[in-house]
N, C-alpha and C positions, 0 to 999 in steps of 0.2 A: 504494500500500500504506500502511495506517495506520501511524503512528509506533509505536503499542503493539505491533503485530504485528512490525514490523522489530526492535524492541527484544527481544521474546521470542525470535525466531530467533537474534539476535546473542548473547543471553545464553546460550542453550543450546549454541550452537557454541563459545563460550568455555569453558563447563563441560566439554564433551566433549574439547576440547583439553587442559584441565587433567588430566582422567582419563588421556588418552593419554600425557601427559608422565610421569605417575606410573607407568604401565605400563612405559614405557621406562626410567625410573629404577630401579624395583624389579626389572625383568626378569621379571615375572610378569603373566599376563593377569587372573587372579582375585585378589581380588574386584573390583578397580577397573574391570574390563571390563564389569561389570553396569551401570555408570553410563551407557553408551551407550543401551541400551533404556529405562532409567529416564528419561533426558532426552527421548527421543521420546514416551514415554507422558505425561510431565508437560506437554510442549508442546502435544500434540494433545488429550488427554482431560481434563487439569486446567485449563490456561490458556485454550485456545481453545474447546473444546466444553463444558467444565465439567460433565462427566458423572460424574466421580469426584474424589476428593480426601480427604486425611487431615484429620481434625479435630484441634483442639489437644490433646485428651486422647490420641489415638492417637500423635501426634508425640512427646508426652512419654514415653509407654510405649516407643516405638521408641528414643528417646534413651537410656533406662535400659538397654534390651537391648543397644544398641551399646556402652555403657560396660562391660557384663558381658562381652561378646565380646572387647572390647579387653583387659580384665583377664586373660582366659584366654590371649590371644595373648602377653601379657607374660611368661608362664611359660616361654617357649621359651629355649633355651640359646644360640642364635646371637648373635654380637656386635651385629648390627644389629636385634635383636628390638624394641627400644623404638621405633626410627624406623619400622620396618615397621608396628608396632601403631598408632602415631600416624597414619601414612598411611591405614591402613584406617579409623580412627575418623573422619578427615576425610571419607572417601568416604561412610560411613554417615550422617553428619550432613547432608551435602549432598543425599543422596537424600531424606531426611525433609523437608528444606525445599523441595525441588523438588516433592514430591507434595502439599504443603499449600497453603493459601491464602496469597497473597503480596501484600504492599504494599511501600512504599519500604524499610522496615526489613529485610524478608526478602530483598529484592534486594541490599542491602548485605551481608547475611550470606553470600549465595551468592558474591558477588564476593570477599569476604574468605576464604572457604573455598577458592576456586580458587587464590588467591595462596599460601595455606599449602600446598596440594597441590604446587604448583610448587616451593616452597622445600624441602619434604621430599624430593621427587623428585631435586632437585639434590644433596642430601646423600647419596642412595642410589646415584647413577649411578656406573658404573665407566668405565674408560678406553675400552673398546670402543664404548660407546654415547654418548660425549660429543658427537660430531659430529652425530648425529641429534637428540640432546636440544637442542643449541644451535640447530639449524635450526628445530625446533618451537617453541623459546622465542621466536625472532624472529617467527614466525607468531602466537604467542600475544600478543606485544606489539602487533602490528598490530590483531588482533581486539579486544584489550582497549581500545585507544584508541578504536576505532570504537564499541564497546559503551558505554563511559562517555560518549562524546559523544551517542549516541542516547539514553542514559539521561537526560542533562540535558535534551534536547529533549522527551523523554517527560514529565518532571516539569513543564516549562513548559507543555506542551499541556494537561496535567491542570489546572493552575492557571488557564489561560486559559478552559477550558470551565467551570470552577467559577464564575468571576466573571462569565461571560456578557458579555464586552466587545463593543462594537459592531464592525461590519464595518470592516476597514482598507481603505485605498485598494487598488484592483486595478490590475494592469498586464498587459502581454502578454509582457514579456521576463523571462527567468530572471536576467538579469545587471543589472537595475536596482538602484539604491541601495535600501537597506532603509527601510521605513516604521517610524516609532517609535510603539509603544504605551506606556502608562504605565510599564511595567517591562521590556519586552522589545523586541527588534528582530525583525520578521518579514519573510519574503520577500514581495516585492511581489505575487507570484502566489498567495500563501497555500499554496504547496507547501513543506511542512516539510522534506522530504528531496529535494533536487534536485541538479543538477550542481554548483552552488556548494558545497553542503554536503559532497558526496562528495569533491570536489577539495580542500576545506579539511581534511578528515580525512586524506586521503592525504598532503597536504603536512605536516600535523602529525606524522604517523607517520614520514615521511622525516626531518624535522628531529630528532625524538626519537631515531631510530636513529643519525643522524649524531652527535648530542651524546653518546649512550651509547658509540658507537665511539671517539670522541675521548677520553672519560674512560677507557675500557678500555685504550686504547693508551698513555696518558700516565701512569697511576697506576703507580708503581714496584712491581715484583713481588719484594719482599723475602721473601715466604713461599715462593718457589720455590727458596730456597737452604737446604735442610735440612742439618743436620749429619750427616756420614757418616764411614765409615772413611777415605775419601779426605781429608777435612778433618783427621783425625788424622794421616794421612801427611804433610800439609803441615807440621803442627806438629812432627812427629818424623820427619824424612825417613829416618832410619836404622832405623826400626822395621820388622822383617820381618813379613810376613803368612804364616802357616803354617796347616796344617790344612785346606786346600782339597781335599776328597775327596767325590766323588759317585759314585753307581752308576747304570748304565743297563742295562735288560734288553734283550737282543738281540731285534730285531724291532720295537721300539716306534717306530722311525723310519718304518716303513711306514705308520703311521697318518696321517702328515702329508705324504707324498710326492705326494698328489693335491690338496693344498690350494693355492689361489692367493692365500692371505692374504699380504700384503706383510710382509717381515721388515726390509728396510733399503733405503735409496736411497743410491747412491754416486756422487760426482763426482770424477774425477781431474784435478788441476790441476798444470800445469808451474810450479814456483815461480819459475823464472827469467823466464818470459814472462807468467805469470799467466793463461794460456789453458787451457781444458779440453783434455784428451787422451783418446784412446780407450783404455779400460781393457783391452779384450781384446788390443790390440796391445802394450800395456805388459807384460802378463803373458806374452805369447809370447816376449818377449826373455829372460824368466827360465826358459823351457822348459816353460811350462804351456799346454796347448791351450785351456783356459778359465780364467777367474779362479777361484782357490781362496781362499775366505774362511775363514781358519784360526780354529778355535774352541778346543777343548781336546784334551788328550791322555789316552788311556786305556791302562793298562799291565797291570793284573791281570785275569785271566779265570778264571771257574769256572762251569761248567754254564749257559752262555748269558748270563752276567752279567759286564759289564765294570766295573771299578772305576777311577775317575779319581784315582789316587794319583800325586802328583808328588813324586818323591824326588830326592835328589842336589842340592838347591838350595832356594832360598826366593824369595818374591816381594820384589822391591826396587822402589822408586820409579823410574819411567822419566822422563827429562828431558822437559820440555814443548816445547822447540824444539831442533833440531839446531844445531851450532855452525858451520854453513855455509848458504848461501842457494841452493844448487843442489838438484836432486832433484825429488821429487814430493810432493804432498799429497793424501791421500784424505779428502774431506769426507763424513762418513757420518751419516745420520739413521737410528737404529736403533729399531725398535719393541721395547721391552724385553720379554724373554721370561721374566722372573723369575729370571734368572741374571746373575752379575757379569761374564761373559765379554764382552769387546769383540772382535767379529769384524772381520777385515780381511785384506787381501792383504799377505803378508810378503815381504821383510824390512821391519822397522819400526825406526826410529831414535828416534822421539819421539812423544808423544801429548799432545794438549791436549783437555780435556773441556769442551764448551760454550763454547769460546773463552775460557775463564778459566784462569789459571795453576794448574791442579789436576793432581796427579800421578796417572797410572795406575800400576798395579803390574805388573811384568813378571817372569816366571819364565824366566830365560835358558836353563836346562838343558832345559826342555820347550817353550819357545817359546810360552807361554800368556800372554795379556794380559787383565787384568781391571780393572774399575772398582769402583764401590761395590757392596758385597755386599748392599745393601738396595734395589736398584733395583726399584721397584714394577712389577709386570706390567701391560702395557697403556699405559705411559707412553712418551714419546719421549725418547731420549737422543741428543744431538748431540756428536760428537767428530771430531777430525782426526788422522789418522795421517801421519807424515812418513817417506817412504821415500827411500833413496839413489838417486843417478843410475843409469842403465841400465849393466849390466856390459859391459865391453869384451872380456872373455874369458869364454867359456862352457865348462862350466857353473859357476855360482856358488851357494853354499849360501844358502837363503832363511831358515834358522833357525840360531842359533849352533851351531857344531860342538863340542859338549861331551859328554863321556861319562866318568862316574866309574865306579869299580869296582862300587859299589852299583847304579848305574843299569844297568850291563851285566848284572848278575844279574837285575834286575827285568825287563829287556827280553828275557831268554832264558828266563824262567820259563814252565813249562807245567803244566797241571793234572795231578794225580797219577792221576786216573781219568777215563775217558770219551773220550779223544782218542787212544787207542793206534793205531787204524787210520789216523787222520790223520798221525800221526808216521811210521808205516811207509810210507804213500803218498808223503809228502814226501821221505823219504830214498831211496826207490826212484826218484823222478823225477830226482834229482841224482846217482844212482850212475853209475859208469862210469869215474871217475877219482879218484885218491886226494886230490889237492890241487886241487880246483876253486875258482875265485875266487868271492867273495861275489856279485859282479855277475852272474856266469854262473848261479849258483844262483837268484838273484832273477828273472833273465830266463826261466829254464825254468819256474819256478812260475807266473809271470804268464801265460806262454803256455798253460800247462795250464788255468788257470782261465778264460782267454779263448777257449778252443777251442770247437768245435761241441758238445761234450758238455754245456755249461752254457748256461742261458738266463736272461735278465733278466726279472723279474716283481715286481709289488708284493704278490703273495700271499705272506704269511709263515706260512701254516699248516704245521704239523709233520706229516710223514707217519708217523713212528714216535716217540711220546713217550718211549719207553724209551731212546732214543739222545740223546747230546748234540746240541743244535741245530746245531752246526757239522758234526758227522759226519752228521747226518740230511740236511743240505744237500749234503754232498759225495758221499754214497753212496746216498741214497734219492731225494730230490726232484730234485737237480741243477738247481734253479732258485731264484732269490731276488733280493733287492734288494741295494744297495750294502753294507749292514752285513754280510751273509753273505759276500760276496766278500772284503771287507776283513778280516773276522775270520778267514776260512780262510787267507788269505795271511799274516797276521800270525803265526798259530800255526804254519803250515808253515815260514816262515822261521826261527822260533825252533827248530823241530825239526831244522833242518839247520845250526844254529850261527850264524845271522845275527841280531843284535839287531834287534828290530822293535817298533813301537808303532802303535796305531790312533789316527787323528786324525779328529775329527768337526768339521763346519762346513758350508759351502755351496759348491757348485760351479756356475758359470755364472750366467746371468740374462738379462734382456731390457732393451733400451734403450727408455725411454719417449719416444715421438715428440713429445710436447708439451714436456717439460722437457729432454730429451736426457740425463737421468741414467740410470745403470745400476741397474736395479731387481731385487732379489733377493726371491723368494717362498718360501713354505714348501716347495713342490715341488722347490726346488733344494737341499734338505738332502742332505748327502752324507757318506760316510765313505771315507777312503783310508788308505794305509799309508806310514809312513816307516821305511826300513831303513838301518842303519848300515853304509855301504859306503865303503871307502877313506877312513876317518876323517872322514866327514861324513854328514849325514842326506840321503837321497835319497828323493824322492817317487815312490811307485808306486801306480797305480790299476788294479786288476784288473777293475773293473766293465766289462761288455761295452758296446760302442758303442751298443747299443739304447737305453740310457738317454738319451744325448745326442740321438739321432734322435727319440725320443718328445717330448722337451722342445722340440726345434727345430720339430717339427710343431705343437705347441701355440702356440709363439711366432708362427708364420706365420699362424695363425688368430686372433690377438689383434686385437680391434677397436680403432679409434681412440677410441671412446666409453670403453672400459675405461682407456685411457691418460689420457684427460681426467679421468675420475673419480678415477683414482689420483693424478693431479697435484693435483686439487682437495683430495682428502683429505689429502695430504701438506702442502699449503699451509695448510689449516685447522688441522691439528695443530701445525704449526710456528709460525704467526703468530697463532693464537688460543688454542688449548687449552694449548699448551706454550710460549707466549711467555715468555721469561726476561728478567731484569733486564739481562743483558748485551746481548741482542738489542735491547731498548728503547734502550739507550745507542747502539748502532751504527745503528739504523734511524731513531730520532727525536731523541733528546737531542743527540747530537753534530752531526748536520746542522743542527738548529735553532740550536745554539750557534755553529757556523761561519757560518751565514747572518747571524745577528745581528751577529757580529763584523765580517763584511765590510761590512754596512750601516753600522755605526758608523764604520768606517774611511773609507768613502766620504763619509759626512756630515761627519766631522771634516775630511777633506781639502778638501771644498767650502767649509766655513765658514772654514777657514784661508785659502784662496785669496780668498774674498770679503772677509774682513777686511783682507787685505794690499792688495787692489785699492782698497778704500775709503780706506785709510790713504794710499795713494799719490795718490789724487785730492785728498785734503785738503791734502797738502803740495805738490801740483803736480809730482810726479815719476812720472807714469804711464808705464810702458814701452809699447812698441808693441803687444804682445798683451794688455796689461792691460785695455784697453777692451773687447776681445772677451770676456774673462772676466767683467767686471762686467756687460756687457749680457746674457750668457748666464745669469748668476745672477738678474738682474732678470726675465728671461723665465721662468725656472724658478719663481720665486716667484709671478709672475702666473698661470702655468699651474696651479700647485698651488692657488692661491686659487680659480680658476675650477672646477677639478675638485672641490674641497671644496664649493663652492656647489651644483654640479649634484648631487653625492652627497647633500647635505642635502635638496635638493628631492625626489630620488627616494626617500630614506629616509622622508620624511613619508608618513603614511597618506593614503588618498583623502579621508577626512573632514577631516584637517588641511589638505590642499591646497584643498578646497572652502571651508573656513572662511577661509583666507587670501584666496582669490579673492573671497569675498563681502565680507570686510572692505574690500577695495580697490574693488570694482566694484558691490556690491549693497547699499550702506548704505541707500538709500531703501526697499528691500524689507523690511528689518527694522523700518522706522519704523512700518508699519501695525500690527504686532503690539504695538509699544510704545504706540501711540496707543490701541489697543483696551484694553490693560491700564490706561492712564491714565484713560480714560473711566469704567471701572468703579470705579477707586479714588476718583474724584471724587464718586461717589454713595455712598461708604462700603463698597464691595464690592471690597476689595483682594485681589490674588493672593498666596497664601502662597508663601514661598520653597521649600517642600517640594513644591509642585505643578508638574507640567509644563504646557506651554501647552495641550495637549489636555485634560488633566484640568480645568484652569480653565475652558475653553470648555464642557465638559460640565456643570460646576456652574452656569455662567451660564445655559445653556439650561434647566436644571432649576429654578433658583430664580427666574428672571425670565421664565418661560414666558408668562404672561398679557400683560405689556406688550409683549414681543417679538412675540407673535402679533398684537396690535392694530396694531403698526407694520409687519407683514408681514416681520419679520426673525427668524422663529422658527428658521430653519436657519442664520442668518448667523454666530453664534459658532463652530459646527462648521466652516463653510466657511473662516472666517478661519484656524482652526487647521490645516485641511488644506492651504490655500495656503502657510502658513508652513512646514509640514513638507516640502511638495513642493519648495520652493525651498531650504530650509535643509539638508535631508538627501537630497533626490532629484536635486539638480543641475539643476532646471528653472528657466527664466527667465520672469518674468511680462511680458506685453506692457504698454505704457504705458496702453493703453485699460483693461486689467483693473485696473491700479493706480488709475486714475481712478475706476472703478466702486467699488472697495473704499473709496477715500477718501470718495466721496459717501455710501455706505451708512454709514460710520462717522460722518459728519456727521448723518445722519438719526437714527442710534442715540443720539448724544450729546444732540441736541435732544429726541428723543422721551422718553428716560429722564428728562431734567431736567424736562420738562413733566409726565410721569407722577408724579414725586416731588412736584412742586409741587401737582398736583391732589389727591394723597393727603393732603398737609399741610393744604391749605385745607379739604378735606372733614373731616379730623379736627378742625380748629379750629372749623368750623361746628357740628359735633356738640357740642363742648364749650360753645359759647355757648348753644345750645338747652337743654343740660342746666342 
């Protein structure tokens, strides 16, 4: 395949990748998706078959139209309007250049536009598409290095064809040393793109990727330490955080219960031994059938809407480390959901965010833990929760047992309208005794909702819009998901005088078979109830077991490929996209520092031992083992010198090694080219320092053609140059007989040219006398 054709295909693949990166970055197919058919049309119909193409005037008109369209796009109100408009302008301009006549300048324009598209796409990318964008960027780098290398070859070929240089030496092997032309080095077989070229580009790409990775890992990430409310909490640890109130419409959780999008990855570590522990076993000791990752608490209800109002307390900074070394640590990697809530298994004694001494904020009365209120959606948040040792006496409260008078009123409050039938039904279920205990009331209500009359489903459609959604669930549909069951139980407990609150979070998860971590997905979102019984908060879950059965069935059908993809995605986000300064210190800086310090200590100790042994030798007081130390040091020094010498030889390029070998063994070979140059200089035709040996031979053949032909040496200057290059750069050795032939022909050349010059001089002198 011709170099020009390879370059065209490579260039348009690069441009298509740049358009694809812009599609991923902006998250929209149009207009940048038009670039794919434009690239195909330009490759086939403009560059190869040359049947169509835009003239300079049409390109200028198209550029003006592109500017007008971009100006119109700038009138949008979205914050990223300017970047999007700039991205579209780059696409329009690249299409115009692709469809027009192209030379070297236009090719550079296209390469520049592709790089600008990648830069704008990187500015537009969101957290969800960062992994794909990064993978495509690596592919673009490889294609870019290939394209630029072929572009250089394309330009060299064009210059070679333009100057009509003579045929180079031919060979049979792809792996012979290069032959030298006046300005370029060409493959001995005249194959411009061969295995050596491809392997060279692959090696260059690998080295470039390695260097880029090294720089990426070692550059400190100061920009990933934004100022936030947590930073304020560090500066003012007694400052309370208030006003945390959000609302959630009943039924909205059903939209995500079928999603397998990862929410967080959890690893439980025994602090005493440092070994991972099974999270499900740990939670069973606290009385939970499955891990419950507590989120937030909702107390106020009205017409299907829960309000997350946290009364009776305030957010206070939580200590970063407990005052004891026992217990457990939950290492959590959370895909930020645009909420400040830090999910985790309670009880929690301390929290450290991103392994830095930053305070999380804890609302003790509600058992709610939050981090920065400005955590960007789509980012990864790493934090560790510290939990106490396993309880020796069951049951033990998992959240602080606190209840103020105001809280009791809030947790007993019922809507004024819409839930009258619910209240009556709850009171009827617990009727029969005047003084029934709160635990018995809760047990009867849970059994009622878990009976055969109710079913679990993800369908949240309302049968009768005129009813309150909870009453519609209880008396019409009698089926729903966890939010409906938990809402009904919360309101029914309040109706019979038991303070209750609704808790949202996640329940259960799956173990990744690759990493061993406990993985929680969107489908594990859950809502449950906490009731105030016997002066402590008791967890109640009225949702039927059908939910757990369905999730277990999905977990059994989970493929190993999904676990591997999930593990790769988590590692990519953790060690590439969200690599923090603290992680760099733990993974790279501190190990390098420790290794360097150990090496320095070893070297210092060895030098001290050597100096001491040498001193003892000089004073004649060498101890018994001192000689062994001295001999060992001498052997080490000799070995280091030998290794250094071998490394230097291996580090030298093949050309340098050949040059060294020729300087040692092939001095006579160089003599014939020097003699040739000396013969020509003696007759006044000296070689210029700017000329190569082959250029000089060509000029001798051209300017001295007549006397050379008379001597039968018309091809001799070119042969001398070819033999010289074959030995000097091709690694070939000349036989002694061939050296003798060259020496004899050089003698003929010297005498013949001297005689020709003398004849010309006498002829010119005779003509002068006759005149």
